[in-house]
Phi, psi and omega in degrees: 000314178302325178296314184294327177295319185286322181302317179293310178309308183299318181296315175296318182299321184285339177272358166090011183256348185281151176279143176239167173305336181252020187270170183299324181308319177281350172282349186279142176272094174301336178302323182284335177290323179301311189292326176294314183287327179296313176293312187290330187228346178241015181048034175069016176290341180274148178298132189293338184285354176312123180264144168238125185223152168285136187207153171281112179251027184300326182294331178254358183051043181250151166273335185210164184195142179240138176226143172269110180296166179298331178271016176087348181285166179241154173234135171250129174250137186227124186271114176299332191286349183255357180249106171277353173220154181302320187297324176297319173306307183299322179295323179294321177302312177299326172292321180287331176299321169300314177304312176301314174307316182282322166317314180280351183062039175267123189056037169260146192305134176307134175095347180287122179291160177295322183288324176289330182282314185265336175065198183296126177060016180087010187241050180265199185301314180301326173300307178298323178307302186297310179297320171303318189285327182277335176286322172297332181268011177086020183290329176259009183310305180266006175266337176218000000 
């Protein structure tokens, strides 16, 4: 699957359509999208101090990533090279927001351990529930 994705990105880059760190895609402020999505789909429950940034995630081979800083705040990183359209980046942002929700143990059944809520590589039952819930509430309506 990664080979197909890399082929598509390479093809679009050759055609001049792929995002690059200097493209218009990176000029879009995902921070404002975070605030909008937080209010609309997470009831404002995620910390407003969460920072969203474009970043090169090549060393992890990730489209997006969430990290907890030493002060306890979160930063969501989105790699523009894997997103040929803004809508893809916004879907990645929503994906990472579900990770943040689960890391904070928001609306997780009492007694559920971190391993149970996040599961293998962070994509367990709680993550699936979050993604389904926001989809049912229209998060992806204009994105896919």
